[in-house]
All heavy atoms as TSV, in Angstrom:
chain	resi	resn	atom	element	x	y	z
A	1	MET	N	N	5.630	-7.094	21.593
A	1	MET	CA	C	4.368	-6.632	21.055
A	1	MET	C	C	4.621	-5.350	20.262
A	1	MET	O	O	5.378	-4.478	20.651
A	1	MET	CB	C	3.408	-6.331	22.205
A	1	MET	CG	C	2.087	-5.820	21.697
A	1	MET	SD	S	0.782	-5.726	22.929
A	1	MET	CE	C	1.291	-4.364	23.945
A	2	GLU	N	N	3.987	-5.293	19.088
A	2	GLU	CA	C	4.138	-4.132	18.233
A	2	GLU	C	C	2.848	-3.302	18.221
A	2	GLU	O	O	1.764	-3.856	18.343
A	2	GLU	CB	C	4.449	-4.545	16.797
A	2	GLU	CG	C	5.797	-5.163	16.642
A	2	GLU	CD	C	6.085	-5.483	15.183
A	2	GLU	OE1	O	5.189	-5.327	14.305
A	2	GLU	OE2	O	7.209	-5.907	14.905
A	3	ILE	N	N	3.004	-2.015	18.031
A	3	ILE	CA	C	1.886	-1.103	17.869
A	3	ILE	C	C	2.144	-0.312	16.604
A	3	ILE	O	O	3.241	0.179	16.368
A	3	ILE	CB	C	1.748	-0.136	19.056
A	3	ILE	CG1	C	1.460	-0.923	20.331
A	3	ILE	CG2	C	0.665	0.901	18.795
A	3	ILE	CD1	C	1.437	-0.044	21.576
A	4	VAL	N	N	1.132	-0.186	15.745
A	4	VAL	CA	C	1.248	0.562	14.514
A	4	VAL	C	C	0.469	1.866	14.668
A	4	VAL	O	O	-0.705	1.870	15.045
A	4	VAL	CB	C	0.678	-0.229	13.314
A	4	VAL	CG1	C	0.713	0.590	12.047
A	4	VAL	CG2	C	1.450	-1.522	13.147
A	5	LEU	N	N	1.135	2.966	14.395
A	5	LEU	CA	C	0.489	4.300	14.437
A	5	LEU	C	C	0.475	4.883	13.039
A	5	LEU	O	O	1.453	4.767	12.303
A	5	LEU	CB	C	1.290	5.226	15.352
A	5	LEU	CG	C	1.459	4.830	16.814
A	5	LEU	CD1	C	2.390	5.796	17.489
A	5	LEU	CD2	C	0.126	4.801	17.497
A	6	LYS	N	N	-0.595	5.530	12.699
A	6	LYS	CA	C	-0.682	6.256	11.432
A	6	LYS	C	C	-0.710	7.735	11.789
A	6	LYS	O	O	-1.630	8.205	12.465
A	6	LYS	CB	C	-1.913	5.878	10.660
A	6	LYS	CG	C	-1.887	4.463	10.170
A	6	LYS	CD	C	-3.121	4.148	9.351
A	6	LYS	CE	C	-3.079	2.713	8.896
A	6	LYS	NZ	N	-4.232	2.376	8.057
A	7	ILE	N	N	0.313	8.482	11.356
A	7	ILE	CA	C	0.436	9.884	11.706
A	7	ILE	C	C	0.405	10.738	10.458
A	7	ILE	O	O	1.177	10.500	9.521
A	7	ILE	CB	C	1.763	10.122	12.492
A	7	ILE	CG1	C	1.788	9.267	13.757
A	7	ILE	CG2	C	1.914	11.592	12.831
A	7	ILE	CD1	C	3.103	9.301	14.489
A	8	ASP	N	N	-0.467	11.721	10.436
A	8	ASP	CA	C	-0.540	12.671	9.333
A	8	ASP	C	C	0.631	13.646	9.498
A	8	ASP	O	O	0.669	14.420	10.436
A	8	ASP	CB	C	-1.878	13.413	9.376
A	8	ASP	CG	C	-2.070	14.369	8.211
A	8	ASP	OD1	O	-1.122	14.558	7.437
A	8	ASP	OD2	O	-3.177	14.872	8.091
A	9	GLN	N	N	1.553	13.577	8.576
A	9	GLN	CA	C	2.803	14.354	8.704
A	9	GLN	C	C	2.675	15.804	8.260
A	9	GLN	O	O	3.670	16.535	8.258
A	9	GLN	CB	C	3.910	13.678	7.887
A	9	GLN	CG	C	4.216	12.282	8.362
A	9	GLN	CD	C	5.317	11.645	7.544
A	9	GLN	OE1	O	6.246	12.305	7.165
A	9	GLN	NE2	N	5.182	10.379	7.269
A	10	ARG	N	N	1.497	16.275	7.942
A	10	ARG	CA	C	1.344	17.638	7.452
A	10	ARG	C	C	1.357	18.666	8.578
A	10	ARG	O	O	1.552	19.859	8.312
A	10	ARG	CB	C	0.051	17.753	6.660
A	10	ARG	CG	C	0.095	16.952	5.357
A	10	ARG	CD	C	-1.172	17.023	4.606
A	10	ARG	NE	N	-2.163	16.218	5.295
A	10	ARG	CZ	C	-3.379	15.965	4.823
A	10	ARG	NH1	N	-3.756	16.466	3.677
A	10	ARG	NH2	N	-4.203	15.207	5.489
A	11	LYS	N	N	1.145	18.266	9.812
A	11	LYS	CA	C	1.121	19.191	10.955
A	11	LYS	C	C	2.484	19.274	11.594
A	11	LYS	O	O	3.227	18.281	11.665
A	11	LYS	CB	C	0.111	18.727	12.008
A	11	LYS	CG	C	-1.313	18.563	11.488
A	11	LYS	CD	C	-1.951	19.895	11.354
A	11	LYS	CE	C	-3.423	19.728	10.977
A	11	LYS	NZ	N	-4.111	20.961	10.882
A	12	LYS	N	N	2.824	20.456	12.106
A	12	LYS	CA	C	4.145	20.641	12.720
A	12	LYS	C	C	4.274	19.813	14.003
A	12	LYS	O	O	5.334	19.305	14.306
A	12	LYS	CB	C	4.447	22.112	12.974
A	12	LYS	CG	C	3.625	22.766	14.044
A	12	LYS	CD	C	4.041	24.194	14.249
A	12	LYS	CE	C	3.222	24.784	15.399
A	12	LYS	NZ	N	3.670	26.110	15.739
A	13	GLU	N	N	3.158	19.619	14.699
A	13	GLU	CA	C	3.203	18.820	15.925
A	13	GLU	C	C	3.499	17.356	15.593
A	13	GLU	O	O	4.232	16.683	16.312
A	13	GLU	CB	C	1.863	18.913	16.672
A	13	GLU	CG	C	1.554	20.282	17.222
A	13	GLU	CD	C	0.795	21.150	16.234
A	13	GLU	OE1	O	0.680	20.806	15.031
A	13	GLU	OE2	O	0.304	22.185	16.671
A	14	ALA	N	N	2.955	16.894	14.482
A	14	ALA	CA	C	3.186	15.508	14.057
A	14	ALA	C	C	4.657	15.323	13.669
A	14	ALA	O	O	5.262	14.308	14.005
A	14	ALA	CB	C	2.281	15.142	12.891
A	15	LYS	N	N	5.212	16.293	12.985
A	15	LYS	CA	C	6.618	16.210	12.599
A	15	LYS	C	C	7.507	16.195	13.829
A	15	LYS	O	O	8.484	15.451	13.883
A	15	LYS	CB	C	6.988	17.393	11.691
A	15	LYS	CG	C	6.368	17.305	10.314
A	15	LYS	CD	C	6.738	18.526	9.498
A	15	LYS	CE	C	6.026	18.467	8.124
A	15	LYS	NZ	N	6.291	19.664	7.333
A	16	ALA	N	N	7.167	16.988	14.823
A	16	ALA	CA	C	7.942	17.020	16.081
A	16	ALA	C	C	7.846	15.669	16.793
A	16	ALA	O	O	8.863	15.165	17.294
A	16	ALA	CB	C	7.455	18.132	16.970
A	17	LEU	N	N	6.663	15.089	16.806
A	17	LEU	CA	C	6.497	13.767	17.435
A	17	LEU	C	C	7.327	12.708	16.716
A	17	LEU	O	O	7.984	11.895	17.344
A	17	LEU	CB	C	5.023	13.355	17.445
A	17	LEU	CG	C	4.708	11.951	17.959
A	17	LEU	CD1	C	5.155	11.831	19.424
A	17	LEU	CD2	C	3.240	11.646	17.805
A	18	ILE	N	N	7.320	12.741	15.403
A	18	ILE	CA	C	8.094	11.757	14.624
A	18	ILE	C	C	9.578	11.933	14.904
A	18	ILE	O	O	10.290	10.939	15.080
A	18	ILE	CB	C	7.783	11.907	13.120
A	18	ILE	CG1	C	6.342	11.453	12.854
A	18	ILE	CG2	C	8.755	11.114	12.258
A	18	ILE	CD1	C	5.842	11.790	11.486
A	19	GLU	N	N	10.034	13.159	14.972
A	19	GLU	CA	C	11.468	13.394	15.272
A	19	GLU	C	C	11.803	12.869	16.644
A	19	GLU	O	O	12.873	12.293	16.856
A	19	GLU	CB	C	11.806	14.890	15.138
A	19	GLU	CG	C	11.835	15.373	13.723
A	19	GLU	CD	C	12.821	14.580	12.844
A	19	GLU	OE1	O	13.962	14.358	13.297
A	19	GLU	OE2	O	12.433	14.196	11.738
A	20	TYR	N	N	10.946	13.062	17.606
A	20	TYR	CA	C	11.172	12.541	18.955
A	20	TYR	C	C	11.233	11.022	18.946
A	20	TYR	O	O	12.146	10.417	19.533
A	20	TYR	CB	C	10.057	13.028	19.898
A	20	TYR	CG	C	10.081	12.337	21.226
A	20	TYR	CD1	C	11.067	12.607	22.187
A	20	TYR	CD2	C	9.127	11.356	21.548
A	20	TYR	CE1	C	11.107	11.963	23.406
A	20	TYR	CE2	C	9.142	10.703	22.750
A	20	TYR	CZ	C	10.128	11.013	23.682
A	20	TYR	OH	O	10.178	10.358	24.886
A	21	LEU	N	N	10.282	10.389	18.264
A	21	LEU	CA	C	10.230	8.945	18.226
A	21	LEU	C	C	11.459	8.348	17.521
A	21	LEU	O	O	11.929	7.276	17.895
A	21	LEU	CB	C	8.946	8.482	17.526
A	21	LEU	CG	C	7.646	8.748	18.271
A	21	LEU	CD1	C	6.443	8.419	17.384
A	21	LEU	CD2	C	7.594	8.009	19.583
A	22	LYS	N	N	11.986	9.048	16.525
A	22	LYS	CA	C	13.171	8.553	15.816
A	22	LYS	C	C	14.365	8.422	16.745
A	22	LYS	O	O	15.248	7.586	16.534
A	22	LYS	CB	C	13.563	9.522	14.690
A	22	LYS	CG	C	12.683	9.415	13.471
A	22	LYS	CD	C	13.182	10.398	12.420
A	22	LYS	CE	C	12.322	10.371	11.174
A	22	LYS	NZ	N	12.775	11.355	10.175
A	23	ASN	N	N	14.402	9.225	17.802
A	23	ASN	CA	C	15.547	9.206	18.732
A	23	ASN	C	C	15.455	8.137	19.804
A	23	ASN	O	O	16.410	7.949	20.553
A	23	ASN	CB	C	15.689	10.589	19.385
A	23	ASN	CG	C	16.143	11.609	18.377
A	23	ASN	OD1	O	17.052	11.381	17.583
A	23	ASN	ND2	N	15.472	12.770	18.383
A	24	LEU	N	N	14.327	7.451	19.877
A	24	LEU	CA	C	14.193	6.406	20.882
A	24	LEU	C	C	14.775	5.103	20.327
A	24	LEU	O	O	14.507	4.722	19.207
A	24	LEU	CB	C	12.712	6.206	21.237
A	24	LEU	CG	C	12.036	7.410	21.874
A	24	LEU	CD1	C	10.537	7.141	22.060
A	24	LEU	CD2	C	12.681	7.767	23.193
A	25	PRO	N	N	15.578	4.398	21.126
A	25	PRO	CA	C	16.265	3.208	20.641
A	25	PRO	C	C	15.338	2.028	20.325
A	25	PRO	O	O	15.689	1.129	19.572
A	25	PRO	CB	C	17.234	2.850	21.766
A	25	PRO	CG	C	16.623	3.451	22.991
A	25	PRO	CD	C	15.904	4.686	22.538
A	26	PHE	N	N	14.162	2.009	20.881
A	26	PHE	CA	C	13.255	0.875	20.695
A	26	PHE	C	C	12.150	1.161	19.684
A	26	PHE	O	O	11.241	0.371	19.518
A	26	PHE	CB	C	12.617	0.502	22.046
A	26	PHE	CG	C	11.989	1.655	22.773
A	26	PHE	CD1	C	10.684	2.012	22.520
A	26	PHE	CD2	C	12.716	2.386	23.695
A	26	PHE	CE1	C	10.111	3.080	23.175
A	26	PHE	CE2	C	12.165	3.460	24.349
A	26	PHE	CZ	C	10.851	3.825	24.095
A	27	VAL	N	N	12.268	2.277	18.962
A	27	VAL	CA	C	11.253	2.642	17.978
A	27	VAL	C	C	11.836	2.512	16.574
A	27	VAL	O	O	12.945	2.988	16.295
A	27	VAL	CB	C	10.744	4.082	18.216
A	27	VAL	CG1	C	9.817	4.520	17.089
A	27	VAL	CG2	C	10.066	4.198	19.549
A	28	GLU	N	N	11.088	1.896	15.706
A	28	GLU	CA	C	11.472	1.783	14.292
A	28	GLU	C	C	10.376	2.472	13.475
A	28	GLU	O	O	9.203	2.146	13.606
A	28	GLU	CB	C	11.560	0.307	13.894
A	28	GLU	CG	C	11.920	0.084	12.459
A	28	GLU	CD	C	11.979	-1.386	12.118
A	28	GLU	OE1	O	12.419	-2.186	12.958
A	28	GLU	OE2	O	11.556	-1.725	11.006
A	29	ILE	N	N	10.771	3.415	12.637
A	29	ILE	CA	C	9.811	4.154	11.828
A	29	ILE	C	C	9.953	3.715	10.391
A	29	ILE	O	O	11.042	3.688	9.818
A	29	ILE	CB	C	10.024	5.664	11.984
A	29	ILE	CG1	C	9.729	6.058	13.426
A	29	ILE	CG2	C	9.136	6.427	10.999
A	29	ILE	CD1	C	9.846	7.529	13.720
A	30	GLU	N	N	8.800	3.380	9.806
A	30	GLU	CA	C	8.767	2.926	8.424
A	30	GLU	C	C	7.827	3.843	7.654
A	30	GLU	O	O	6.675	3.990	8.020
A	30	GLU	CB	C	8.253	1.493	8.399
A	30	GLU	CG	C	8.317	0.846	7.042
A	30	GLU	CD	C	7.933	-0.624	7.153
A	30	GLU	OE1	O	8.363	-1.303	8.081
A	30	GLU	OE2	O	7.147	-1.061	6.282
A	31	ASN	N	N	8.333	4.482	6.616
A	31	ASN	CA	C	7.523	5.391	5.805
A	31	ASN	C	C	6.644	4.577	4.890
A	31	ASN	O	O	7.108	3.923	3.960
A	31	ASN	CB	C	8.420	6.328	5.019
A	31	ASN	CG	C	7.646	7.410	4.338
A	31	ASN	OD1	O	6.423	7.395	4.299
A	31	ASN	ND2	N	8.351	8.386	3.827
A	32	MET	N	N	5.341	4.579	5.138
A	32	MET	CA	C	4.411	3.743	4.401
A	32	MET	C	C	4.065	4.319	3.032
A	32	MET	O	O	3.554	3.599	2.184
A	32	MET	CB	C	3.119	3.547	5.204
A	32	MET	CG	C	3.337	2.861	6.543
A	32	MET	SD	S	4.137	1.277	6.422
A	32	MET	CE	C	2.825	0.313	5.762
A	33	SER	N	N	4.346	5.588	2.793
A	33	SER	CA	C	4.010	6.152	1.502
A	33	SER	C	C	4.868	5.597	0.368
A	33	SER	O	O	4.488	5.607	-0.783
A	33	SER	CB	C	4.134	7.679	1.540
A	33	SER	OG	O	5.469	8.072	1.780
A	34	ASN	N	N	6.024	5.045	0.714
A	34	ASN	CA	C	6.907	4.441	-0.296
A	34	ASN	C	C	6.673	2.943	-0.434
A	34	ASN	O	O	7.198	2.323	-1.340
A	34	ASN	CB	C	8.382	4.661	0.083
A	34	ASN	CG	C	8.746	6.119	0.088
A	34	ASN	OD1	O	8.115	6.942	-0.599
A	34	ASN	ND2	N	9.765	6.461	0.842
A	35	LYS	N	N	5.881	2.383	0.414
A	35	LYS	CA	C	5.652	0.949	0.436
A	35	LYS	C	C	4.486	0.594	-0.442
A	35	LYS	O	O	3.434	1.251	-0.414
A	35	LYS	CB	C	5.399	0.495	1.860
A	35	LYS	CG	C	5.445	-0.974	2.054
A	35	LYS	CD	C	5.371	-1.306	3.522
A	35	LYS	CE	C	5.554	-2.805	3.704
A	35	LYS	NZ	N	5.553	-3.148	5.100
A	36	LYS	N	N	4.607	-0.462	-1.229
A	36	LYS	CA	C	3.521	-0.927	-2.067
A	36	LYS	C	C	2.494	-1.643	-1.215
A	36	LYS	O	O	2.824	-2.361	-0.272
A	36	LYS	CB	C	4.032	-1.842	-3.157
A	36	LYS	CG	C	4.880	-1.141	-4.175
A	36	LYS	CD	C	5.218	-2.042	-5.325
A	36	LYS	CE	C	5.961	-1.248	-6.368
A	36	LYS	NZ	N	6.171	-2.022	-7.574
A	37	ARG	N	N	1.240	-1.430	-1.547
A	37	ARG	CA	C	0.164	-2.034	-0.776
A	37	ARG	C	C	-0.084	-3.480	-1.163
A	37	ARG	O	O	-0.588	-4.266	-0.365
A	37	ARG	CB	C	-1.134	-1.259	-0.994
A	37	ARG	CG	C	-1.097	0.121	-0.415
A	37	ARG	CD	C	-2.344	0.883	-0.738
A	37	ARG	NE	N	-3.520	0.158	-0.300
A	37	ARG	CZ	C	-4.745	0.583	-0.447
A	37	ARG	NH1	N	-4.969	1.727	-1.013
A	37	ARG	NH2	N	-5.775	-0.133	-0.031
A	38	TYR	N	N	0.236	-3.835	-2.399
A	38	TYR	CA	C	-0.085	-5.174	-2.918
A	38	TYR	C	C	1.178	-5.847	-3.436
A	38	TYR	O	O	2.219	-5.234	-3.583
A	38	TYR	CB	C	-1.118	-5.070	-4.040
A	38	TYR	CG	C	-2.363	-4.316	-3.640
A	38	TYR	CD1	C	-2.555	-3.011	-4.083
A	38	TYR	CD2	C	-3.300	-4.880	-2.818
A	38	TYR	CE1	C	-3.700	-2.314	-3.715
A	38	TYR	CE2	C	-4.434	-4.203	-2.449
A	38	TYR	CZ	C	-4.630	-2.912	-2.902
A	38	TYR	OH	O	-5.737	-2.217	-2.513
A	39	ASN	N	N	1.069	-7.125	-3.794
A	39	ASN	CA	C	2.207	-7.815	-4.359
A	39	ASN	C	C	2.455	-7.320	-5.779
A	39	ASN	O	O	1.650	-6.574	-6.363
A	39	ASN	CB	C	2.008	-9.340	-4.329
A	39	ASN	CG	C	0.853	-9.811	-5.192
A	39	ASN	OD1	O	0.574	-9.229	-6.247
A	39	ASN	ND2	N	0.224	-10.886	-4.782
A	40	THR	N	N	3.577	-7.687	-6.375
A	40	THR	CA	C	4.019	-7.172	-7.659
A	40	THR	C	C	3.003	-7.433	-8.763
A	40	THR	O	O	2.729	-6.558	-9.583
A	40	THR	CB	C	5.384	-7.764	-8.031
A	40	THR	OG1	O	6.286	-7.495	-6.965
A	40	THR	CG2	C	5.926	-7.141	-9.285
A	41	GLN	N	N	2.450	-8.631	-8.808
A	41	GLN	CA	C	1.499	-8.990	-9.851
A	41	GLN	C	C	0.225	-8.125	-9.764
A	41	GLN	O	O	-0.286	-7.659	-10.771
A	41	GLN	CB	C	1.135	-10.457	-9.731
A	41	GLN	CG	C	0.231	-10.966	-10.849
A	41	GLN	CD	C	-0.053	-12.457	-10.698
A	41	GLN	OE1	O	0.307	-13.073	-9.723
A	41	GLN	NE2	N	-0.728	-13.003	-11.683
A	42	THR	N	N	-0.257	-7.881	-8.564
A	42	THR	CA	C	-1.453	-7.065	-8.382
A	42	THR	C	C	-1.166	-5.614	-8.713
A	42	THR	O	O	-1.970	-4.949	-9.353
A	42	THR	CB	C	-1.974	-7.188	-6.952
A	42	THR	OG1	O	-2.221	-8.575	-6.661
A	42	THR	CG2	C	-3.256	-6.386	-6.736
A	43	GLU	N	N	0.006	-5.103	-8.312
A	43	GLU	CA	C	0.392	-3.737	-8.657
A	43	GLU	C	C	0.423	-3.555	-10.173
A	43	GLU	O	O	-0.027	-2.543	-10.708
A	43	GLU	CB	C	1.765	-3.382	-8.067
A	43	GLU	CG	C	1.783	-3.189	-6.586
A	43	GLU	CD	C	1.163	-1.894	-6.120
A	43	GLU	OE1	O	1.004	-0.961	-6.924
A	43	GLU	OE2	O	0.809	-1.786	-4.929
A	44	LYS	N	N	0.974	-4.550	-10.898
A	44	LYS	CA	C	1.042	-4.457	-12.348
A	44	LYS	C	C	-0.363	-4.447	-12.944
A	44	LYS	O	O	-0.663	-3.666	-13.861
A	44	LYS	CB	C	1.832	-5.631	-12.935
A	44	LYS	CG	C	1.986	-5.562	-14.448
A	44	LYS	CD	C	2.759	-6.757	-14.965
A	44	LYS	CE	C	2.902	-6.736	-16.467
A	44	LYS	NZ	N	1.848	-6.201	-17.269
A	45	ALA	N	N	-1.266	-5.274	-12.421
A	45	ALA	CA	C	-2.629	-5.314	-12.930
A	45	ALA	C	C	-3.341	-3.968	-12.687
A	45	ALA	O	O	-4.060	-3.481	-13.558
A	45	ALA	CB	C	-3.407	-6.450	-12.246
A	46	ILE	N	N	-3.101	-3.369	-11.549
A	46	ILE	CA	C	-3.701	-2.047	-11.272
A	46	ILE	C	C	-3.147	-1.005	-12.213
A	46	ILE	O	O	-3.906	-0.190	-12.772
A	46	ILE	CB	C	-3.436	-1.664	-9.782
A	46	ILE	CG1	C	-4.216	-2.573	-8.848
A	46	ILE	CG2	C	-3.786	-0.193	-9.548
A	46	ILE	CD1	C	-3.830	-2.448	-7.396
A	47	ASP	N	N	-1.839	-1.002	-12.430
A	47	ASP	CA	C	-1.218	-0.048	-13.358
A	47	ASP	C	C	-1.736	-0.248	-14.766
A	47	ASP	O	O	-2.021	0.723	-15.470
A	47	ASP	CB	C	0.303	-0.179	-13.334
A	47	ASP	CG	C	0.916	0.312	-12.013
A	47	ASP	OD1	O	0.224	1.058	-11.295
A	47	ASP	OD2	O	2.064	-0.064	-11.738
A	48	ASP	N	N	-1.852	-1.515	-15.206
A	48	ASP	CA	C	-2.385	-1.799	-16.542
A	48	ASP	C	C	-3.822	-1.276	-16.697
A	48	ASP	O	O	-4.177	-0.718	-17.713
A	48	ASP	CB	C	-2.332	-3.293	-16.833
A	48	ASP	CG	C	-0.924	-3.816	-17.070
A	48	ASP	OD1	O	-0.002	-2.987	-17.223
A	48	ASP	OD2	O	-0.748	-5.030	-17.100
A	49	ALA	N	N	-4.630	-1.461	-15.671
A	49	ALA	CA	C	-6.012	-1.001	-15.725
A	49	ALA	C	C	-6.060	0.517	-15.790
A	49	ALA	O	O	-6.901	1.075	-16.513
A	49	ALA	CB	C	-6.782	-1.502	-14.500
A	50	ARG	N	N	-5.171	1.188	-15.116
A	50	ARG	CA	C	-5.162	2.663	-15.123
A	50	ARG	C	C	-4.840	3.229	-16.502
A	50	ARG	O	O	-5.356	4.259	-16.869
A	50	ARG	CB	C	-4.179	3.196	-14.115
A	50	ARG	CG	C	-4.669	3.075	-12.685
A	50	ARG	CD	C	-3.754	3.757	-11.697
A	50	ARG	NE	N	-4.283	3.652	-10.366
A	50	ARG	CZ	C	-3.596	3.409	-9.291
A	50	ARG	NH1	N	-2.290	3.262	-9.370
A	50	ARG	NH2	N	-4.178	3.316	-8.127
A	51	VAL	N	N	-3.970	2.545	-17.245
A	51	VAL	CA	C	-3.579	3.056	-18.567
A	51	VAL	C	C	-4.426	2.443	-19.681
A	51	VAL	O	O	-4.196	2.705	-20.854
A	51	VAL	CB	C	-2.069	2.841	-18.852
A	51	VAL	CG1	C	-1.229	3.612	-17.879
A	51	VAL	CG2	C	-1.708	1.382	-18.861
A	52	GLY	N	N	-5.391	1.597	-19.330
A	52	GLY	CA	C	-6.314	1.065	-20.322
A	52	GLY	C	C	-5.909	-0.247	-20.952
A	52	GLY	O	O	-6.457	-0.638	-21.978
A	53	LYS	N	N	-4.940	-0.928	-20.402
A	53	LYS	CA	C	-4.510	-2.237	-20.909
A	53	LYS	C	C	-5.395	-3.332	-20.349
A	53	LYS	O	O	-4.961	-4.164	-19.567
A	53	LYS	CB	C	-3.048	-2.515	-20.587
A	53	LYS	CG	C	-2.060	-1.634	-21.248
A	53	LYS	CD	C	-0.667	-2.072	-20.882
A	53	LYS	CE	C	0.382	-1.178	-21.497
A	53	LYS	NZ	N	1.721	-1.569	-21.078
A	54	THR	N	N	-6.661	-3.300	-20.724
A	54	THR	CA	C	-7.607	-4.300	-20.236
A	54	THR	C	C	-8.384	-4.868	-21.414
A	54	THR	O	O	-8.306	-4.353	-22.516
A	54	THR	CB	C	-8.608	-3.655	-19.246
A	54	THR	OG1	O	-9.305	-2.608	-19.888
A	54	THR	CG2	C	-7.902	-3.093	-18.018
A	55	TYR	N	N	-9.115	-5.920	-21.163
A	55	TYR	CA	C	-9.960	-6.508	-22.206
A	55	TYR	C	C	-11.270	-6.943	-21.586
A	55	TYR	O	O	-11.346	-7.286	-20.406
A	55	TYR	CB	C	-9.259	-7.674	-22.910
A	55	TYR	CG	C	-8.926	-8.820	-21.989
A	55	TYR	CD1	C	-9.804	-9.876	-21.819
A	55	TYR	CD2	C	-7.724	-8.855	-21.289
A	55	TYR	CE1	C	-9.506	-10.923	-20.978
A	55	TYR	CE2	C	-7.407	-9.898	-20.446
A	55	TYR	CZ	C	-8.301	-10.937	-20.288
A	55	TYR	OH	O	-8.008	-11.963	-19.430
A	56	ALA	N	N	-12.303	-6.885	-22.403
A	56	ALA	CA	C	-13.642	-7.269	-21.905
A	56	ALA	C	C	-13.785	-8.781	-21.969
A	56	ALA	O	O	-13.255	-9.441	-22.865
A	56	ALA	CB	C	-14.708	-6.609	-22.778
A	57	THR	N	N	-14.480	-9.323	-21.007
A	57	THR	CA	C	-14.771	-10.745	-20.978
A	57	THR	C	C	-16.159	-10.938	-20.371
A	57	THR	O	O	-16.657	-10.087	-19.664
A	57	THR	CB	C	-13.706	-11.514	-20.168
A	57	THR	OG1	O	-13.949	-12.901	-20.303
A	57	THR	CG2	C	-13.703	-11.137	-18.710
A	58	SER	N	N	-16.733	-12.054	-20.673
A	58	SER	CA	C	-18.075	-12.344	-20.127
A	58	SER	C	C	-17.923	-13.003	-18.769
A	58	SER	O	O	-16.867	-13.538	-18.402
A	58	SER	CB	C	-18.841	-13.273	-21.077
A	58	SER	OG	O	-18.223	-14.552	-21.098
A	59	LEU	N	N	-18.997	-12.996	-18.029
A	59	LEU	CA	C	-18.997	-13.643	-16.724
A	59	LEU	C	C	-18.738	-15.139	-16.863
A	59	LEU	O	O	-18.021	-15.737	-16.077
A	59	LEU	CB	C	-20.343	-13.417	-16.019
A	59	LEU	CG	C	-20.522	-14.027	-14.649
A	59	LEU	CD1	C	-19.422	-13.550	-13.696
A	59	LEU	CD2	C	-21.888	-13.723	-14.096
A	60	GLU	N	N	-19.270	-15.706	-17.921
A	60	GLU	CA	C	-19.083	-17.155	-18.176
A	60	GLU	C	C	-17.582	-17.450	-18.394
A	60	GLU	O	O	-17.060	-18.417	-17.834
A	60	GLU	CB	C	-19.894	-17.558	-19.379
A	60	GLU	CG	C	-19.852	-19.053	-19.651
A	60	GLU	CD	C	-20.742	-19.449	-20.821
A	60	GLU	OE1	O	-21.930	-19.057	-20.807
A	60	GLU	OE2	O	-20.237	-20.130	-21.711
A	61	GLU	N	N	-16.921	-16.635	-19.185
A	61	GLU	CA	C	-15.476	-16.839	-19.433
A	61	GLU	C	C	-14.664	-16.634	-18.154
A	61	GLU	O	O	-13.719	-17.368	-17.886
A	61	GLU	CB	C	-14.993	-15.875	-20.509
A	61	GLU	CG	C	-15.429	-16.238	-21.909
A	61	GLU	CD	C	-14.884	-17.588	-22.352
A	61	GLU	OE1	O	-13.690	-17.879	-22.090
A	61	GLU	OE2	O	-15.650	-18.377	-22.925
A	62	LEU	N	N	-15.032	-15.672	-17.376
A	62	LEU	CA	C	-14.344	-15.421	-16.094
A	62	LEU	C	C	-14.490	-16.630	-15.183
A	62	LEU	O	O	-13.504	-17.080	-14.578
A	62	LEU	CB	C	-14.892	-14.175	-15.421
A	62	LEU	CG	C	-14.318	-13.863	-14.047
A	62	LEU	CD1	C	-12.815	-13.605	-14.130
A	62	LEU	CD2	C	-15.025	-12.676	-13.430
A	63	ARG	N	N	-15.670	-17.203	-15.092
A	63	ARG	CA	C	-15.881	-18.373	-14.249
A	63	ARG	C	C	-15.075	-19.565	-14.753
A	63	ARG	O	O	-14.547	-20.335	-13.960
A	63	ARG	CB	C	-17.368	-18.722	-14.205
A	63	ARG	CG	C	-18.172	-17.784	-13.356
A	63	ARG	CD	C	-19.603	-18.184	-13.280
A	63	ARG	NE	N	-20.307	-17.298	-12.383
A	63	ARG	CZ	C	-21.624	-17.144	-12.397
A	63	ARG	NH1	N	-22.387	-17.818	-13.250
A	63	ARG	NH2	N	-22.198	-16.321	-11.558
A	64	LYS	N	N	-14.977	-19.711	-16.067
A	64	LYS	CA	C	-14.161	-20.809	-16.638
A	64	LYS	C	C	-12.714	-20.647	-16.207
A	64	LYS	O	O	-12.059	-21.605	-15.834
A	64	LYS	CB	C	-14.264	-20.830	-18.152
A	64	LYS	CG	C	-15.547	-21.405	-18.686
A	64	LYS	CD	C	-15.529	-21.395	-20.214
A	64	LYS	CE	C	-16.864	-21.793	-20.773
A	64	LYS	NZ	N	-16.848	-21.695	-22.276
A	65	GLN	N	N	-12.214	-19.415	-16.282
A	65	GLN	CA	C	-10.792	-19.168	-15.901
A	65	GLN	C	C	-10.593	-19.406	-14.412
A	65	GLN	O	O	-9.557	-19.978	-14.018
A	65	GLN	CB	C	-10.425	-17.731	-16.241
A	65	GLN	CG	C	-10.291	-17.452	-17.722
A	65	GLN	CD	C	-9.993	-15.992	-17.990
A	65	GLN	OE1	O	-9.907	-15.177	-17.080
A	65	GLN	NE2	N	-9.832	-15.667	-19.265
A	66	LEU	N	N	-11.543	-19.006	-13.593
A	66	LEU	CA	C	-11.398	-19.176	-12.138
A	66	LEU	C	C	-11.478	-20.607	-11.702
A	66	LEU	O	O	-10.784	-21.057	-10.783
A	66	LEU	CB	C	-12.439	-18.353	-11.415
A	66	LEU	CG	C	-12.281	-16.828	-11.475
A	66	LEU	CD1	C	-13.476	-16.149	-10.827
A	66	LEU	CD2	C	-11.000	-16.392	-10.786
A	67	TYR	N	N	-12.359	-21.386	-12.320
A	67	TYR	CA	C	-12.638	-22.729	-11.835
A	67	TYR	C	C	-11.932	-23.838	-12.617
A	67	TYR	O	O	-12.169	-25.000	-12.384
A	67	TYR	CB	C	-14.161	-22.991	-11.831
A	67	TYR	CG	C	-14.865	-22.040	-10.889
A	67	TYR	CD1	C	-15.844	-21.184	-11.345
A	67	TYR	CD2	C	-14.552	-22.024	-9.530
A	67	TYR	CE1	C	-16.505	-20.297	-10.483
A	67	TYR	CE2	C	-15.216	-21.140	-8.663
A	67	TYR	CZ	C	-16.179	-20.305	-9.152
A	67	TYR	OH	O	-16.820	-19.445	-8.310
A	68	SER	N	N	-11.080	-23.451	-13.564
A	68	SER	CA	C	-10.371	-24.510	-14.309
A	68	SER	C	C	-8.921	-24.633	-13.884
A	68	SER	O	O	-8.405	-23.920	-13.126
A	68	SER	CB	C	-10.452	-24.248	-15.791
A	68	SER	OG	O	-9.847	-23.018	-16.131
């Protein structure tokens, strides 16, 4: 069974806890700030939208694309 903890690393107590947990043989720590939240295609779409690489479309055109 796995348990996921989210720890705010800005506090010294949190840093101490993380260091303690790193030394336990049955604990695996994964830094989530480096991990992408979405798949590659979605990440690219988000990045494109941020820099303005988008185009306007009508609701009718969107429905055609989704349902065809």
